[in-house]
TORZADREN-708004 format. One line per field, with one value per residue (C-alpha): x, y, z. Coordinates in Angstrom, 3 decimals. Layout:
<nodes>
X <- (X	...)
Y <- (Y	...)
Z <- (Z	...)
</nodes>
This chain:
<nodes>
X <- (18.752	17.203	17.523	18.317	18.508	15.928	14.826	18.377	19.182	22.221	24.689	25.368	27.105	29.897	27.689	25.337	28.296	29.838	26.530	25.985	29.607	29.243	25.986	27.784	30.476	27.768	26.131	29.428	30.128	26.618	26.675	30.072	28.889	25.763	27.708	25.940	29.277	30.708	30.256	32.052	28.926	26.437	23.207	21.120	19.574	22.933	24.912	22.200	22.007	25.793	25.941	23.236	24.870	28.316	27.274	25.931	29.251	31.312	29.311	29.850	33.583	34.000	32.075	33.304	36.525	39.997	42.614	46.328	47.548	49.342	52.948	54.643	57.994	58.264	58.888	62.039	63.352	62.531	64.440	67.454	67.384	67.164	70.148	72.171	71.232	72.080	75.487	75.935	76.524	76.025	74.445	77.747	79.294	76.366	76.527	80.212	79.528	76.878	79.238	77.053	77.024	75.757	73.247	71.791	71.486	69.861	67.268	66.462	66.045	63.729	61.638	62.529	64.397	63.380	65.595	67.049	67.522	71.276	70.796	68.383	71.057	73.596	71.165	70.763	74.488	75.761	72.986	71.285	67.911	65.119	64.724	60.932	60.874	63.105	60.942	57.717	58.772	61.615)
Y <- (55.647	54.812	51.133	50.155	46.859	45.172	42.861	41.687	38.215	37.510	39.633	38.159	40.952	43.458	46.541	45.482	44.528	47.987	49.690	47.626	48.027	51.819	51.651	49.698	52.399	55.073	53.125	52.798	56.523	57.462	55.013	56.286	59.902	59.025	57.066	53.809	51.978	53.429	50.214	47.044	44.831	47.407	45.892	48.459	49.085	50.172	47.154	44.767	46.436	46.639	42.947	42.046	43.825	42.739	39.093	39.749	41.331	38.579	35.890	37.631	38.000	34.338	33.168	35.544	37.232	35.807	37.334	36.835	35.056	37.248	36.348	36.933	36.084	33.408	34.838	32.690	34.320	37.754	36.868	35.696	38.875	41.013	39.192	39.777	43.441	43.796	42.226	44.094	40.852	40.180	36.930	35.469	36.201	34.598	31.575	31.206	31.409	28.695	26.511	26.485	27.787	31.305	30.053	27.583	30.277	32.615	29.953	29.543	33.296	33.492	30.606	28.298	25.762	24.178	24.390	21.047	20.004	20.372	23.935	24.686	23.695	25.946	28.871	28.428	28.073	30.805	33.412	32.412	32.180	31.115	27.302	27.583	29.848	27.438	24.427	26.175	27.659	25.470)
Z <- (-151.604	-154.928	-155.825	-159.398	-161.256	-158.975	-161.782	-162.617	-161.319	-163.480	-165.407	-168.824	-170.731	-170.205	-170.660	-167.869	-165.682	-166.134	-165.294	-162.153	-161.043	-161.415	-159.425	-156.704	-156.507	-156.233	-153.411	-151.541	-151.916	-150.778	-147.849	-146.758	-146.889	-144.877	-142.267	-143.160	-143.331	-140.114	-138.148	-139.274	-138.899	-140.117	-141.405	-143.244	-146.638	-148.066	-146.923	-148.135	-151.559	-151.900	-151.011	-153.539	-156.484	-155.321	-155.621	-159.134	-160.151	-158.522	-160.315	-163.665	-162.980	-162.080	-165.162	-167.858	-166.785	-166.537	-164.331	-164.354	-161.282	-158.839	-158.356	-155.078	-153.640	-151.038	-147.561	-147.512	-150.707	-149.292	-146.129	-148.160	-150.255	-147.110	-145.648	-148.828	-148.782	-145.091	-145.663	-148.960	-150.844	-154.512	-155.667	-156.817	-153.409	-151.603	-153.893	-153.109	-149.370	-149.780	-151.868	-154.944	-158.503	-159.029	-161.626	-159.123	-156.469	-158.983	-159.846	-156.152	-155.691	-158.741	-157.402	-160.277	-158.208	-154.904	-151.855	-150.862	-147.249	-147.696	-148.977	-146.130	-143.624	-145.348	-145.345	-141.605	-140.916	-143.253	-143.057	-139.797	-141.561	-139.199	-139.432	-139.130	-142.181	-144.069	-143.191	-144.065	-147.408	-148.696)
</nodes>
């Protein structure tokens, strides 16, 4: 293994970041081919060097790069959608079963409206949604 960028203590431009990130990928490929990453807690020259340049890259990313926040559906919404799919219900039918407007139900499914305690009870009674899931994610 030939070490590079030994004198670099901070990455302050995109060109250097790209070069060091490419070097890190080369190290990972080489270490994988040599079996240096075979053990989960491996401590060898590869893992130490990958860690060193990884920290440099992570510091640059946190200081100079912005990332869009990942959006994910609440497990409760996923459970509701699965229940609708299982029962072959459309949103307007589910809203009717829950005694609410379709627009309100749609807002809940899109995560734009919180679930009230009254709605949580209806979800449990009508769709038999796990109360623990409702309490945790409502």
